[in-house]
C-alpha positions as CSV (number, residue, x, y, z in Angstrom):
1,X,120.6,-127.2,82.7
2,X,119.5,-128.2,79.4
3,X,121.4,-131.3,78.4
4,X,123.7,-131.0,75.2
5,X,122.3,-132.5,72.1
6,X,124.6,-135.8,70.7
7,X,126.8,-134.5,67.3
8,X,126.0,-137.3,65.2
9,X,128.6,-137.3,61.8
10,X,127.0,-138.7,58.9
11,X,128.9,-139.9,56.1
12,X,128.1,-139.5,52.0
13,X,129.3,-143.1,51.3
14,X,129.0,-143.8,47.4
15,X,127.4,-140.3,45.6
16,X,126.5,-142.3,42.4
17,X,124.1,-144.7,45.1
18,X,121.3,-143.7,47.1
19,X,123.2,-142.6,50.0
20,X,122.8,-138.3,49.5
21,X,119.1,-139.3,49.1
22,X,118.2,-140.7,52.3
23,X,120.6,-138.5,53.9
24,X,118.5,-135.7,52.8
25,X,115.2,-137.1,53.3
26,X,116.1,-138.8,56.4
27,X,117.6,-135.2,57.5
28,X,114.4,-132.6,56.0
29,X,112.5,-133.6,59.2
30,X,112.5,-130.8,62.1
31,X,112.2,-133.9,65.0
32,X,116.1,-134.9,64.1
33,X,117.5,-131.4,64.9
34,X,115.9,-131.6,68.4
35,X,117.3,-134.8,69.1
36,X,120.9,-134.0,67.9
37,X,123.3,-131.8,65.7
38,X,123.7,-133.6,62.5
39,X,127.3,-132.8,60.4
40,X,127.3,-134.5,56.9
41,X,130.9,-135.2,55.8
42,X,130.2,-134.9,52.2
43,X,130.3,-132.7,49.4
44,X,128.1,-129.1,49.0
45,X,128.2,-129.9,45.0
46,X,126.8,-133.5,45.6
47,X,124.0,-132.0,47.5
48,X,123.2,-129.1,45.6
49,X,122.9,-132.0,42.9
50,X,120.2,-134.0,45.0
51,X,118.6,-130.9,46.1
52,X,117.1,-129.7,43.1
53,X,116.6,-133.4,41.8
54,X,114.3,-134.3,44.6
55,X,113.0,-130.4,44.6
56,X,114.5,-129.6,48.1
57,X,115.8,-126.4,46.8
58,X,114.4,-124.5,49.7
59,X,116.1,-126.4,52.6
60,X,119.3,-124.8,53.9
61,X,122.6,-126.5,54.4
62,X,124.7,-124.9,56.6
63,X,128.2,-125.4,54.9
64,X,131.4,-125.1,57.0
65,X,134.7,-125.7,56.7
66,X,135.4,-128.1,60.2
67,X,133.4,-128.8,63.0
68,X,133.9,-126.8,65.0
69,X,132.3,-124.2,63.2
70,X,129.1,-126.1,63.6
71,X,125.3,-124.9,63.9
72,X,123.1,-126.7,66.4
73,X,120.2,-125.4,64.7
74,X,120.8,-126.4,61.4
75,X,122.1,-129.1,59.1
76,X,126.0,-128.9,58.6
77,X,128.2,-130.3,55.5
78,X,131.5,-130.2,55.7
79,X,133.3,-131.0,52.2
80,X,135.6,-133.5,52.4
81,X,137.8,-133.4,49.1
82,X,138.3,-131.2,45.8
83,X,134.8,-131.2,44.7
84,X,135.0,-128.6,41.7
85,X,135.1,-130.8,39.1
86,X,132.5,-133.6,40.4
87,X,130.5,-135.4,38.1
88,X,127.4,-136.9,39.9
89,X,126.0,-139.9,37.8
90,X,123.6,-141.9,39.9
91,X,123.3,-145.4,39.1
92,X,127.1,-145.7,37.7
93,X,130.1,-146.9,39.6
94,X,133.1,-144.8,39.5
95,X,136.5,-144.9,40.8
96,X,135.8,-140.8,41.7
97,X,133.0,-141.9,43.6
98,X,134.8,-144.7,45.7
99,X,137.4,-142.0,46.7
100,X,135.4,-139.8,47.5
101,X,133.4,-141.7,49.8
102,X,137.0,-142.7,51.7
103,X,137.7,-138.9,52.0
104,X,134.5,-138.3,53.7
105,X,134.9,-141.7,56.1
106,X,138.6,-140.7,57.0
107,X,137.4,-137.0,57.8
108,X,134.8,-138.5,60.0
109,X,136.6,-140.9,61.6
110,X,139.6,-138.5,62.4
111,X,136.6,-136.0,64.3
112,X,135.5,-139.3,65.8
113,X,139.1,-140.2,67.5
114,X,139.6,-136.1,68.8
115,X,136.1,-136.5,70.4
116,X,134.4,-134.1,68.2
117,X,131.7,-135.5,67.1
118,X,129.3,-138.5,69.5
119,X,129.2,-141.0,66.8
120,X,129.1,-141.8,63.2
121,X,126.0,-143.0,61.2
122,X,127.7,-144.2,57.8
123,X,125.9,-144.4,53.8
124,X,126.3,-147.1,51.9
125,X,129.4,-147.4,50.0
126,X,130.4,-149.6,47.0
127,X,132.9,-152.4,48.7
128,X,134.8,-152.4,45.7
129,X,135.2,-149.3,44.4
130,X,136.6,-147.7,47.9
131,X,139.4,-150.4,47.6
132,X,143.0,-148.6,48.2
133,X,146.3,-148.3,49.6
134,X,144.1,-146.7,52.7
135,X,141.1,-148.9,52.7
136,X,141.9,-153.1,52.1
137,X,138.9,-154.4,54.4
138,X,135.5,-156.4,53.5
139,X,133.3,-153.2,54.8
140,X,132.9,-150.7,57.3
141,X,132.7,-153.3,60.1
142,X,136.3,-154.0,59.5
143,X,137.7,-150.5,59.0
144,X,136.4,-149.8,62.3
145,X,137.3,-152.5,64.0
146,X,141.0,-152.0,63.1
147,X,140.9,-148.2,63.2
148,X,139.8,-147.9,66.9
149,X,142.0,-151.2,68.0
150,X,139.4,-153.4,69.2
151,X,139.6,-156.9,70.3
152,X,136.9,-158.1,68.6
153,X,133.4,-156.8,67.2
154,X,130.2,-157.8,66.3
155,X,128.1,-157.0,63.1
156,X,124.8,-156.7,65.3
157,X,121.2,-156.1,62.7
158,X,118.6,-154.1,65.0
159,X,115.3,-153.2,64.9
160,X,112.0,-152.7,67.1
161,X,111.3,-156.6,66.5
162,X,114.3,-158.3,65.8
163,X,118.1,-158.1,66.6
164,X,120.4,-160.5,65.0
165,X,124.2,-161.0,65.3
166,X,126.8,-163.4,63.1
167,X,129.8,-165.3,64.5
168,X,131.0,-164.6,61.1
169,X,130.5,-161.8,59.0
170,X,132.2,-160.5,55.4
171,X,134.1,-164.0,54.6
172,X,133.3,-166.6,52.1
173,X,130.8,-169.3,52.5
174,X,133.5,-172.1,51.8
175,X,135.6,-170.7,55.2
176,X,132.7,-170.4,57.3
177,X,132.8,-174.1,58.9
178,X,136.7,-173.3,59.5
179,X,135.9,-170.3,61.4
180,X,133.1,-171.5,63.7
181,X,134.9,-172.5,66.6
182,X,134.3,-172.3,70.4
183,X,136.1,-169.3,70.9
184,X,134.7,-167.3,68.3
185,X,131.5,-168.3,69.2
186,X,132.1,-167.5,72.9
187,X,133.6,-164.1,72.0
188,X,130.5,-162.8,70.0
189,X,128.1,-164.1,72.5
190,X,130.0,-162.1,75.2
191,X,130.0,-159.1,72.8
192,X,126.4,-159.4,71.9
193,X,125.6,-159.9,76.0
194,X,127.2,-156.7,76.8
195,X,125.8,-154.6,73.9
196,X,122.5,-155.8,74.9
197,X,123.0,-154.2,78.9
198,X,125.0,-151.4,77.8
199,X,124.2,-150.1,74.7
200,X,120.3,-151.0,74.6
201,X,119.7,-151.1,78.4
202,X,118.5,-154.6,78.8
203,X,119.9,-156.1,82.0
204,X,119.4,-159.8,81.7
205,X,119.1,-160.4,78.0
206,X,117.8,-163.8,76.8
207,X,119.7,-164.9,73.1
208,X,118.8,-167.9,71.0
209,X,121.8,-169.4,68.8
210,X,121.1,-170.9,66.0
211,X,122.7,-174.0,64.7
212,X,125.0,-174.4,61.4
213,X,123.7,-177.4,59.9
214,X,120.1,-178.3,58.2
215,X,117.8,-179.0,61.3
216,X,120.7,-178.2,63.6
217,X,122.2,-181.2,62.5
218,X,119.3,-183.3,63.3
219,X,121.4,-184.9,66.5
220,X,124.8,-185.4,64.5
221,X,122.8,-187.3,61.3
222,X,123.4,-183.7,58.9
223,X,126.8,-182.3,60.8
224,X,128.2,-182.5,64.7
225,X,129.3,-179.2,64.6
226,X,126.0,-178.1,66.9
227,X,126.7,-181.1,69.6
228,X,130.8,-180.7,69.5
229,X,131.0,-176.7,68.9
230,X,128.3,-174.9,69.9
231,X,126.2,-176.7,72.3
232,X,129.1,-177.0,75.1
233,X,129.7,-172.9,74.3
234,X,125.9,-172.6,75.6
235,X,126.3,-175.2,78.5
236,X,129.0,-172.7,79.8
237,X,127.2,-170.1,79.6
238,X,123.9,-171.2,80.9
239,X,126.5,-172.7,84.0
240,X,127.0,-168.9,84.6
241,X,123.3,-167.9,84.6
242,X,122.7,-166.6,81.6
243,X,119.8,-166.8,79.3
244,X,121.0,-168.6,76.3
245,X,118.8,-171.0,74.6
246,X,119.8,-173.3,71.1
247,X,121.1,-174.5,68.8
248,X,118.1,-173.9,66.7
249,X,117.2,-174.8,63.4
250,X,117.5,-171.3,61.3
251,X,114.5,-172.1,59.2
252,X,111.8,-173.3,61.8
253,X,112.9,-170.8,64.1
254,X,112.7,-167.6,61.7
255,X,109.2,-169.5,60.0
256,X,107.3,-170.2,63.2
257,X,108.4,-166.5,64.4
258,X,110.4,-168.0,67.6
259,X,112.8,-164.7,67.7
260,X,109.7,-162.9,68.9
261,X,110.5,-164.4,72.3
262,X,114.3,-163.3,72.2
263,X,116.2,-160.2,73.0
264,X,118.6,-161.3,70.1
265,X,119.5,-164.1,68.1
266,X,123.5,-165.0,67.5
267,X,124.1,-166.5,63.2
268,X,126.7,-168.6,62.7
269,X,127.2,-167.1,59.0
270,X,126.3,-163.7,56.9
271,X,123.1,-164.6,55.1
272,X,121.7,-167.1,57.6
273,X,121.2,-164.1,59.8
274,X,121.0,-161.1,57.2
275,X,118.3,-162.8,54.7
276,X,115.3,-163.1,57.5
277,X,116.4,-159.9,59.2
278,X,116.5,-158.1,55.8
279,X,113.0,-159.8,55.0
280,X,111.7,-158.7,58.3
281,X,112.7,-155.5,59.1
282,X,114.2,-153.7,55.9
283,X,113.0,-150.7,55.8
284,X,113.5,-150.1,59.6
285,X,116.7,-151.9,59.8
286,X,120.1,-150.6,61.2
287,X,123.8,-152.3,61.0
288,X,125.2,-151.7,64.3
289,X,128.8,-152.1,65.2
290,X,128.9,-154.0,68.5
291,X,132.4,-153.9,70.5
292,X,133.9,-150.7,69.6
293,X,134.8,-148.0,71.8
294,X,132.9,-145.7,69.5
295,X,129.1,-145.4,68.6
296,X,128.8,-146.4,64.7
297,X,125.5,-147.2,63.2
298,X,124.2,-147.8,59.2
299,X,121.2,-148.0,57.2
300,X,120.8,-151.7,56.5
301,X,121.0,-151.5,52.9
302,X,123.6,-151.1,49.9
303,X,124.2,-148.4,47.1
304,X,121.2,-149.6,45.5
305,X,122.2,-148.4,42.2
306,X,119.4,-149.4,40.1
307,X,117.1,-146.4,41.9
308,X,119.5,-144.0,42.3
309,X,118.1,-140.3,41.5
310,X,115.0,-141.5,40.8
311,X,113.4,-140.2,44.0
312,X,111.9,-143.7,45.1
313,X,114.6,-144.5,47.9
314,X,113.1,-144.5,51.1
315,X,114.6,-142.8,54.1
316,X,113.5,-144.8,57.0
317,X,116.6,-147.1,57.3
318,X,118.7,-144.3,57.4
319,X,116.5,-142.3,59.9
320,X,116.6,-145.4,62.4
321,X,120.2,-145.4,61.8
322,X,120.2,-141.9,63.4
323,X,117.8,-142.6,65.9
324,X,119.9,-145.5,67.2
325,X,122.9,-143.6,67.6
326,X,121.1,-141.1,69.4
327,X,120.1,-143.8,71.7
328,X,123.2,-146.0,72.2
329,X,125.2,-142.6,72.9
330,X,122.4,-142.2,75.7
331,X,122.7,-145.2,77.0
332,X,126.3,-145.4,77.2
333,X,126.4,-142.3,79.2
334,X,124.2,-143.4,81.4
335,X,125.8,-146.9,82.1
336,X,128.9,-144.3,82.7
337,X,127.2,-142.1,85.1
338,X,124.3,-143.8,86.7
339,X,121.9,-142.3,88.6
């Protein structure tokens, strides 16, 4: 019996950013249709604009009213708002684009909750213009964590050469220190270990943990958090047979390419982990939200208004986000129904 292809929902994001462009470029390959059935939650009008701009006019998008009407041999599009008066202005921040991005996200989430799609890939949003009474979150990660009532989640940036999770995500730098607690580090490490096993098929993960301070505190000279907060957690994990190491000074760890010896890295805060990740894996990196009952991925870049509509955006990260979503769906099936 032929195995059913997973149905992957892809949200439009901000239509004045590069989201529509990278979606179209990623889905032009017939390879995708062999691996999954794509359902774009967006707008035929918006995609018609970009298809013309990108000279993809001969490529067919299958317009449907609901996910029940999908054609597994085509790329399907559900228009999620009344787009008759929609004006596409690449590179411009508009309230209309923010509202449209939210409408697409809500419709895709509704279908995800109902089990009509197997995973969701989110194109970049503008975290400001999407804000409303219905969306008061710093980003997608927090939205999905609350929507699916997860106790916690992990922002997990993954590529074929590096995986980085963060203890603290979208919070101001001034609040990082107070948020670095033994309980929080324990939660994030547990999520990382579980995800590496269940989502990525690594049976005995090896994880590196970074310090908070310069030079990982220099034995207390530059800060005591490593000795008093981080190290006790690592010792507890080691006592249970887990392969966890650190805390490492972040600069030397990445500068000497020590990350190559580990399955994943846990950073203390957003930029500590994401700056080296994006430098090393920008074109193939994927933002994966670990710890959720559903599968959600995203390219690791933003709206990139400065190049929107110029036909220069690369689709490699979006393509990898789709592949990762498919792989995680398959890995979770295998864990539920082991051979």
